[in-house]
C-alpha positions as CSV (number, residue, x, y, z in Angstrom):
1,M,0.0,0.1,0.0
2,I,1.1,3.6,-0.7
3,I,-0.1,7.2,-0.1
4,V,-0.2,9.0,-3.3
5,K,0.1,12.9,-3.1
6,L,-0.6,15.0,-6.1
7,L,0.0,18.8,-6.3
8,V,-2.2,20.6,-8.6
9,V,-3.2,24.3,-9.1
10,G,-6.5,25.3,-7.6
11,K,-9.2,23.6,-5.8
12,E,-11.4,23.2,-8.8
13,L,-8.7,21.1,-10.7
14,G,-8.2,19.3,-7.2
15,S,-11.9,18.4,-7.5
16,D,-11.7,17.3,-10.7
17,V,-8.8,14.9,-10.2
18,A,-10.6,13.6,-7.0
19,N,-13.5,12.7,-9.4
20,C,-11.3,10.9,-11.7
21,I,-9.6,9.0,-8.9
22,L,-12.8,8.0,-7.3
23,K,-14.3,7.1,-10.7
24,N,-11.6,4.8,-11.7
25,K,-11.8,2.8,-8.3
26,F,-8.2,3.8,-7.3
27,T,-9.2,4.5,-3.7
28,L,-12.0,4.5,-1.1
29,N,-11.5,8.0,0.1
30,V,-9.7,11.3,-1.4
31,F,-8.4,14.1,0.8
32,G,-7.5,17.6,-0.2
33,S,-6.3,20.8,1.2
34,C,-5.1,24.0,0.0
35,F,-1.3,25.1,0.7
36,D,1.0,28.1,-0.1
37,S,3.7,27.5,-2.5
38,Y,6.9,29.5,-2.8
39,H,9.5,29.4,-5.4
40,L,12.2,31.7,-7.0
41,N,12.0,32.7,-10.6
42,S,15.0,33.2,-13.0
43,S,15.5,36.6,-11.4
44,S,15.6,35.1,-8.0
45,E,12.4,36.8,-7.1
46,K,10.1,34.8,-4.6
47,L,6.6,34.1,-6.1
48,H,3.9,32.7,-4.4
49,S,1.2,30.5,-5.3
50,E,-1.9,28.5,-4.2
51,V,-1.5,24.6,-4.5
52,Y,-4.2,21.8,-3.9
53,V,-2.9,18.7,-2.5
54,V,-4.7,15.6,-3.4
55,Q,-4.0,12.4,-1.2
56,F,-5.3,9.0,-1.2
57,V,-4.5,5.4,-0.2
58,T,-4.1,2.7,-2.8
59,K,-2.3,-0.3,-3.7
60,S,1.4,0.3,-4.9
61,M,0.7,-1.9,-8.2
62,L,-1.7,0.9,-9.3
63,Y,0.7,3.6,-9.4
64,N,1.5,3.4,-13.3
65,E,-2.2,2.9,-14.1
66,I,-3.0,5.9,-12.1
67,D,-0.5,8.1,-13.9
68,S,-1.5,6.7,-17.1
69,I,-5.1,7.7,-16.5
70,L,-4.5,11.1,-15.2
71,K,-2.3,11.9,-18.5
72,K,-5.1,10.8,-20.5
73,E,-7.8,12.6,-18.8
74,F,-5.9,15.9,-18.3
75,P,-3.6,16.0,-21.2
76,N,-2.3,19.6,-20.9
77,I,-1.6,19.3,-17.0
78,D,1.8,18.2,-16.0
79,F,1.0,16.7,-12.5
80,Y,3.6,16.5,-9.5
81,M,2.8,12.8,-8.2
82,I,4.9,11.2,-5.6
83,A,4.0,8.1,-3.4
84,T,5.0,7.0,-0.1
85,P,5.1,3.4,1.1
86,I,2.7,2.6,4.1
87,V,4.6,0.9,6.9
88,H,1.7,0.1,9.3
89,M,-2.0,0.5,8.8
90,S,-5.0,-0.8,10.5
91,I,-5.8,-4.3,9.4
92,N,-9.4,-3.2,8.9
93,F,-8.7,-0.5,6.5
94,H,-6.0,-2.7,4.7
95,N,-8.8,-5.3,3.9
96,K,-11.2,-2.8,2.7
97,I,-8.7,-1.3,0.4
98,R,-7.5,-4.8,-0.8
99,K,-10.9,-6.0,-1.6
100,R,-12.8,-2.8,-3.1
101,V,-10.0,-0.9,-4.7
102,T,-9.6,-2.3,-8.1
103,G,-8.6,0.2,-10.7
104,L,-9.9,-0.3,-14.2
105,N,-7.0,-2.6,-15.6
106,L,-7.8,-4.9,-12.7
107,I,-11.3,-5.2,-13.4
108,N,-10.8,-5.7,-17.0
109,E,-8.3,-8.5,-16.4
110,D,-10.5,-10.3,-14.0
111,L,-13.3,-10.3,-16.9
112,V,-10.8,-11.7,-19.5
113,D,-9.7,-14.7,-17.2
């Protein structure tokens, strides 16, 4: 299991990404929050923007499928996406994810077999 974090510009895009993640059965819950982001431009001036962080727990084997679906659904967006392995998790939550989080490719593979 992993925790996936996606940074997007704006709450509206964050909501659209959350809908995509849920629709494709990549997780059971999506969490989002706004944060301030700072960086230096080429003139070494500090710039500020607001980013929206979309987070969710999923199966590690779905990472590439998630990346592929996001690129397909949002072709003009260059996502900043990272994943962190989960070391400990409640067994009840683990079992829910294991049984109910499928992704589309896993569903399609089950239908072919």
